[in-house]
Short mmCIF file of the C-alpha atoms (twelve columns), coordinates in Angstrom:
data_MODEL
# 
_entry.id   MODEL 
# 
loop_
_atom_site.group_PDB 
_atom_site.id 
_atom_site.type_symbol 
_atom_site.label_atom_id 
_atom_site.label_alt_id 
_atom_site.label_comp_id 
_atom_site.label_asym_id 
_atom_site.label_seq_id 
_atom_site.Cartn_x 
_atom_site.Cartn_y 
_atom_site.Cartn_z 
_atom_site.pdbx_PDB_model_num 
ATOM 1   C CA . MET A 1   91.326  114.643 95.853 1 
ATOM 2   C CA . PRO A 2   95.049  115.179 95.105 1 
ATOM 3   C CA . ARG A 3   96.111  115.409 91.492 1 
ATOM 4   C CA . LYS A 4   98.056  112.543 89.994 1 
ATOM 5   C CA . ILE A 5   101.760 113.096 89.482 1 
ATOM 6   C CA . ASN A 6   102.757 112.345 85.889 1 
ATOM 7   C CA . ASP A 7   106.078 110.589 85.498 1 
ATOM 8   C CA . GLY A 8   105.830 108.755 82.184 1 
ATOM 9   C CA . PRO A 9   108.353 108.940 79.350 1 
ATOM 10  C CA . VAL A 10  106.725 111.939 77.613 1 
ATOM 11  C CA . ILE A 11  106.758 114.020 80.798 1 
ATOM 12  C CA . ARG A 12  110.317 112.961 81.639 1 
ATOM 13  C CA . GLU A 13  111.469 113.960 78.138 1 
ATOM 14  C CA . GLU A 14  109.744 117.344 78.484 1 
ATOM 15  C CA . GLN A 15  111.378 117.823 81.876 1 
ATOM 16  C CA . GLU A 16  114.783 116.943 80.472 1 
ATOM 17  C CA . THR A 17  114.269 119.411 77.623 1 
ATOM 18  C CA . VAL A 18  113.277 122.279 79.923 1 
ATOM 19  C CA . VAL A 19  116.264 121.566 82.191 1 
ATOM 20  C CA . LYS A 20  118.577 121.763 79.171 1 
ATOM 21  C CA . MET A 21  116.971 124.992 77.954 1 
ATOM 22  C CA . ILE A 22  117.211 126.711 81.334 1 
ATOM 23  C CA . GLY A 23  120.814 125.506 81.643 1 
ATOM 24  C CA . ILE A 24  121.730 127.018 78.272 1 
ATOM 25  C CA . TYR A 25  120.000 130.274 79.142 1 
ATOM 26  C CA . CYS A 26  121.724 130.631 82.520 1 
ATOM 27  C CA . ARG A 27  125.170 129.713 81.170 1 
ATOM 28  C CA . LYS A 28  124.959 132.168 78.291 1 
ATOM 29  C CA . LYS A 29  122.989 135.025 79.859 1 
ATOM 30  C CA . HIS A 30  124.148 134.864 83.477 1 
ATOM 31  C CA . ARG A 31  127.597 133.431 82.724 1 
ATOM 32  C CA . ARG A 32  127.227 130.660 85.282 1 
ATOM 33  C CA . LYS A 33  128.360 127.031 85.270 1 
ATOM 34  C CA . ASP A 34  125.675 126.139 87.812 1 
ATOM 35  C CA . LEU A 35  122.210 127.642 87.766 1 
ATOM 36  C CA . CYS A 36  121.755 130.981 89.505 1 
ATOM 37  C CA . GLU A 37  119.010 131.155 92.139 1 
ATOM 38  C CA . SER A 38  116.472 132.708 89.742 1 
ATOM 39  C CA . CYS A 39  117.012 130.023 87.095 1 
ATOM 40  C CA . ARG A 40  116.996 127.272 89.735 1 
ATOM 41  C CA . ASP A 41  113.638 128.600 90.971 1 
ATOM 42  C CA . LEU A 42  112.247 128.602 87.421 1 
ATOM 43  C CA . GLU A 43  113.533 125.065 86.859 1 
ATOM 44  C CA . ARG A 44  111.882 123.776 90.056 1 
ATOM 45  C CA . TYR A 45  108.623 125.462 89.107 1 
ATOM 46  C CA . ALA A 46  108.668 124.160 85.507 1 
ATOM 47  C CA . LEU A 47  109.424 120.586 86.599 1 
ATOM 48  C CA . MET A 48  106.634 120.695 89.166 1 
ATOM 49  C CA . ARG A 49  104.117 122.084 86.644 1 
ATOM 50  C CA . LEU A 50  105.069 119.407 84.097 1 
ATOM 51  C CA . SER A 51  104.611 116.670 86.679 1 
ATOM 52  C CA . TYR A 52  101.021 117.871 87.210 1 
ATOM 53  C CA . CYS A 53  100.175 118.496 83.525 1 
ATOM 54  C CA . PRO A 54  96.471  117.679 83.080 1 
ATOM 55  C CA . PHE A 55  97.227  116.033 79.724 1 
ATOM 56  C CA . GLY A 56  99.891  113.714 81.126 1 
ATOM 57  C CA . GLU A 57  101.396 111.422 78.527 1 
ATOM 58  C CA . ASN A 58  99.112  112.895 75.852 1 
ATOM 59  C CA . LYS A 59  100.567 116.382 76.156 1 
ATOM 60  C CA . GLY A 60  101.776 118.295 73.164 1 
ATOM 61  C CA . ALA A 61  104.064 121.320 73.062 1 
ATOM 62  C CA . CYS A 62  103.228 123.754 75.869 1 
ATOM 63  C CA . SER A 63  103.315 126.659 73.419 1 
ATOM 64  C CA . ASN A 64  100.258 125.166 71.660 1 
ATOM 65  C CA . CYS A 65  98.352  124.424 74.863 1 
ATOM 66  C CA . LYS A 66  95.062  126.146 75.681 1 
ATOM 67  C CA . VAL A 67  95.550  125.574 79.433 1 
ATOM 68  C CA . HIS A 68  97.924  128.009 81.117 1 
ATOM 69  C CA . CYS A 69  99.528  126.079 83.973 1 
ATOM 70  C CA . TYR A 70  102.108 128.728 84.825 1 
ATOM 71  C CA . ARG A 71  101.551 131.795 86.961 1 
ATOM 72  C CA . PRO A 72  102.024 134.938 84.815 1 
ATOM 73  C CA . GLU A 73  105.510 135.828 86.102 1 
ATOM 74  C CA . TYR A 74  106.793 132.299 85.468 1 
ATOM 75  C CA . ARG A 75  105.111 132.219 82.063 1 
ATOM 76  C CA . ARG A 76  107.028 135.371 81.100 1 
ATOM 77  C CA . LYS A 77  110.289 133.897 82.381 1 
ATOM 78  C CA . ILE A 78  109.918 130.545 80.612 1 
ATOM 79  C CA . LYS A 79  108.951 132.240 77.343 1 
ATOM 80  C CA . THR A 80  112.115 134.351 77.560 1 
ATOM 81  C CA . VAL A 81  114.213 131.263 78.262 1 
ATOM 82  C CA . MET A 82  112.646 129.271 75.434 1 
ATOM 83  C CA . ARG A 83  112.974 132.069 72.888 1 
ATOM 84  C CA . TYR A 84  116.635 132.496 73.727 1 
ATOM 85  C CA . SER A 85  117.552 128.833 74.173 1 
ATOM 86  C CA . GLY A 86  115.602 127.466 71.212 1 
ATOM 87  C CA . LYS A 87  118.232 128.419 68.664 1 
ATOM 88  C CA . TRP A 88  121.002 127.071 70.887 1 
ATOM 89  C CA . MET A 89  119.159 123.796 71.393 1 
ATOM 90  C CA . LEU A 90  119.559 123.028 67.693 1 
ATOM 91  C CA . LEU A 91  123.326 123.207 68.130 1 
ATOM 92  C CA . CYS A 92  123.690 121.753 71.626 1 
ATOM 93  C CA . HIS A 93  120.873 119.180 71.690 1 
ATOM 94  C CA . PRO A 94  119.582 118.580 68.142 1 
ATOM 95  C CA . ILE A 95  117.535 115.456 68.979 1 
ATOM 96  C CA . PHE A 96  115.499 117.314 71.611 1 
ATOM 97  C CA . SER A 97  114.982 120.198 69.184 1 
ATOM 98  C CA . ILE A 98  113.747 117.981 66.381 1 
ATOM 99  C CA . THR A 99  111.427 116.077 68.722 1 
ATOM 100 C CA . HIS A 100 109.948 119.339 70.009 1 
ATOM 101 C CA . LEU A 101 109.433 120.717 66.485 1 
ATOM 102 C CA . MET A 102 107.699 117.487 65.439 1 
ATOM 103 C CA . LYS A 103 105.334 117.731 68.441 1 
ATOM 104 C CA . LYS A 104 104.483 121.331 67.572 1 
ATOM 105 C CA . LYS A 105 103.817 120.412 63.945 1 
ATOM 106 C CA . LYS A 106 101.667 117.448 64.973 1 
ATOM 107 C CA . ALA A 107 99.640  119.635 67.347 1 
ATOM 108 C CA . ILE A 108 99.098  122.292 64.666 1 
ATOM 109 C CA . THR A 109 98.065  119.651 62.108 1 
ATOM 110 C CA . THR A 110 95.714  117.989 64.615 1 
ATOM 111 C CA . HIS A 111 94.014  121.302 65.459 1 
ATOM 112 C CA . ARG A 112 93.388  122.038 61.755 1 
ATOM 113 C CA . SER A 113 91.658  118.709 61.164 1 
# 
């Protein structure tokens, strides 16, 4: 049975956030206006994995997730991108940053209860 593709507002917001983060990373690290092939590949992979997230609209921050959806090489790449881009997101896209931080805090609080 094929898995359901998630395309609700939470998933779309997560996809938009990851696109912005990869864009920042590629512009600043690879000095490109458009994504280089490696970053484009990572973006395609991340968007596909988000669309098949087993938690769907109930997903929290991926960094708090117990399920590892990404293959190891992509997990390393996305962690590098997120570590680098996170600080830039506060300057370039503050709303996305605040939303992400609130999700992480909510997930941590929920796990403690």
